[in-house]
N, C-alpha and C positions, 0 to 999 in steps of 0.2 A: 504494501500498500503506499502510496506517496505522502511523504511528510509535508504537509501545509503549514508547520508550524511558523515558517519564516516567509510564507507566500504574501505577494503584495496584496496589499488592501483594494480592492477592486474601485473604491470610491475615491482612491487618491488620483492625482495629476490625470482629471478630467477638465476642469475650468481654469483658463487661462488666467483669469482674475483673482480668484479664490481657491484656498485650500479645501480639503474635505471637511475640516473644521471651522472653513468659513473664515479663515484670517486672510487679510492680503497677501497674495503670493509675490515673493521675490521678481524682480524682472533686473535687466543689465542693459545698457546703453553702448554701443559703440564708442567709446570714449577715447582709446586709443589704439587706432587699427596700425597693427605691425606685421599681420601676415595673411597674405591671401593665398587659399588653398585652391588647386585644381583637382579633381578626381579624374585621372587618365582614363577610366572605364573599369568594371568591376571583374573582367576576366582575368584568371591568374593562373599561372602553370600550376599549382598544387591547389588542394583543397583541406584547409586546417581543421582541426576538431572543434575549434570555438573561433570562428571568424565573425567580428561584429558586423561586417558588411557581407558576408556571406559570398565570399569571392570564391571562384572557381573555374574550372577550364570551360563552364558551361553558362556562367551566369553573366549574362551581357544586360542587365536591367539598366546599369549605366556604360551608354557605349564610350566608345574613343572620343576624347576630345581632340579638336584639331589645332594646329598650330595659327590658323587665322582665327578661331574662336578665341584663345590665349591672348593673342596680339589685341583683340577686341577689348578685351578685361583691362589689359595693360595701359591702353589708352586711356579707358574709363578711371582708371587711378590716377592718370596724370589728371584729366580733368576734374574730378571731385578733390583732389589734393588731401588725399588720406593719409600721407607720409609714411606709407608701408616700408618696411626695411627689406622684408624676405618674400619671395614666392615658392611656396611649398608643393609639390606634386605627391599624392598617394594615390593606391588603386583600392582594388586588385594590385595586379604587378605592374608598375609603370613601363616596365621596359618591354610588355606584351605591346603597347602602343607603338606603332611603326613612327611617330613623328616625335617621340618622347626628345631625342636630341635636339631636334631642332625647336621644340616648344622650351627646353632649358636655354638654348641659345639666345631664343627671343627675349627672356627674361634678364638674362646676363647682359645683353647689351644694352638693356635700360639703366644698368647700375645697379641691379637688386642682388641680393645675397640668394643663391637657390639651395634649397632643401628636399632631396629626392627621398621618399621610404621606397625600399626595396629589401627583396629576399637574397639578391645577390646570387641568384641561382642562374637557371640555363639563359633565360631571358636576357639578362645582363651579360653574359659571356658570350653572345655572339660576336663573332669577329666586328662586324660593321657596328653594333654598340659599342665594343670596348674602343675601336679606333675613335668613335665619335666624343667618347668620355677623354679619351687622352686629348683629343684636340681641344675641347674645352678647358679642360686644366691647363693646358699650355696657353690658352689664349686669356684666361681668366683666373690665373692662380689665385688659390686662397678664398674663391666666392662661393664654391661648389662644395657641398657636403651630400654624402650619402648616408642615410640612416637604416641600419641594416637590422632586420628582424632576428633576433637570436634570443629565444623565448627562454631558454635556462642556458646556462653556462656548460651543462653537461651534455653530451651526445645523447647518452638515453633518454633525458626528459624532453631536449628540444623536439627529438625525433616522437616521442609520445603526441605530441602536438601537431608536428607537420609531415609524420612519414618517415618510413625507414630511410636512411641514407640523407636526408634533408640537412643533417647539419655537416655532414662533410662537404657536401657540395657549396655550402653557404660560406664555409671558413675558406674553400677554394677561391671564390669570388673575393672576398675580402683580403686574401694573400696578393690577387692579382691588383684590387685597389691599393694596397700597401706599396706594391712594387711600383706601382704607376703614379704615387704620390697624392691620389685623390683623397680628401679629408673623409674621416668615417666617423659617426657614431652609432651607437646600438639601441634597440628598444627589445626590453624584455618585459617579464610577467612576473606578478606577485604570489601567484597562484600556489606555489611548492612546499608553503609551510616552512619556510625559511625567514628569518629575521632579515630586515634591509642590510644589518652588516653583514649576515652569511652570503647573500646574495651578490654585494658589490665585492666581497673578496671573492669569492668564486670568478666573478668577469674579471678582476684585476689578474688572477691567476691565469685566466685564458687568453689575456691579451697579452700579458709577457710571455708566455710560451710561444705565441706566433708573432712576437715584436709589431703588435697593432697600437698604434699612437692613439690610444682612447683610454682617457681618464674616468676610470670606474667609479671614483668617488664625486665626481661632478654629476649631478643629476642631468644636467643640460646634456652632455655627453654620454651617459649612460641611463637611459630614462626606465624607470619600471612603471609600469602601468597597472593598475588595480584591474581586477575582472569584471567585466561588464555582464550584469545579468538583470534585465530588467523585470524578471517574474519573482526576485527577492525584496522583501518590503523595507524601504529605506524610508526616512521621514520627508515632509517636503519642506521646500526652503520658503519661509515666509520673510517679510520685509524686517522683522524682529531679528532675524538671524544673524544678520550682518553686524551686529553689535554683540548677541550672546556669543557668538564664533570668534569674534575680532577679526573679521575678514572683510576686505573690501571688496565691492562687485567689480572694480577694475581689474582685480586679478582673476577674473575668470574669462576661459578663451573667447567667448562671445563678444567681451569686450574689446578684444583686439585682432579678433580674425572673422574671417567668412570664407564658404568653401563655393566653389563652382563645379557643377556637376551636369551632365548631358543625359537627360532620360531616352531611354529606348522608344522611338517613335516621336518624341518632340522636335520641333521646327528650330529652337532655341535653346541653350544652356539656361539654366536657373541658377540663383545664388542661395545658398542654405546658411543658417545661423551657425552650424555646427558640422565637425568633421565627424562626428560620432552617429549624425542622426540623418543619415542619408534617404531613408526611407519615411520619414516621418513628415507628413505633408504640412502639418502646422509650423514646421521650422524652416518651412519654403517661404523666401523674402520676396521673391518677384525675379525678373530675368537681368535686372540692370544693378549696379552698385549703387547707385541713388536710391531705390527702391529698398535696398537691404540695409538701409541706415538706420532703421527703426529699432525700437527696444525689442529685445529677447526677452518672453516669458519662460520661466525655469519650470516648467510643465512635462518633466520628462524623469523618470527615475536615475538616468544617467547624470542629469543635473546635479542630482544632489549627491550621488556616492561617488563619481568619476571627477566632477569638478568642485564641487563645494567642500564635500567631506573628504576626497581622495587628494586634493590638492593637485591633481594632475595637469598637464598642459601637453598638447599634440606639438607645439612650437618650440624650438631649441632655446 
């Protein structure tokens, strides 16, 4: 029998203005835009055991975004004067998208730092992609960082999540990036029953063995994400929570970032409030950056568990 002791109360996260208890729900304004994310498409070369965006070799719910569409939003950034410092790409696996290096170059040519989230496996290791990455690094030294998904510092636990042999393939990709001089960061998970200190010590040992110039103790270089399960009960965030928790709404991801996606069958991309909620219609803000400047109501379990209480951020 399923244990529903900690199941999410179905009355929660229904009203964007009020909580289930009738208290005013917290919202976040776009006060300090720093990162504009692009989802490159949900297709991925592997299917993980627990992928928040359900990426797989068959899921094309979010289709490949194009260089021309990225350039349009870069133009909008200039028009809106957001002050963004970073353009970031996520997937799926970004290097499944045939225009990935071209989109990266378009952002680098505008002077932005670029962050790409990848598993560093076969799509990235195709010769044409590697040649493109080497050229980008040569043309824009220090401006490109690849954040590699390494769910655990051991092969055994990483492969539980990503499939047998995945860890070895990712390490091979990271060794190529190391030798090419491309800056790396790592994203891990906190689901393994370890303390943060134990996790970071494990990553530090892994990086030392392979000569990876990644600081395991720096949360911006080794990001440890809490697990996201929107069926587990979490408290709703009210306007009073900011003072109770001594947290500023400006520290939330939706105060500093937006994400662009292109849905299958759509004529144009759309702008979302959050990288974590690509399928939640209430977090779609419109087709343009101007439309996406409105406040975001924290009306989802991820808002509470991942951001407010978990203190996590997808940006570096």
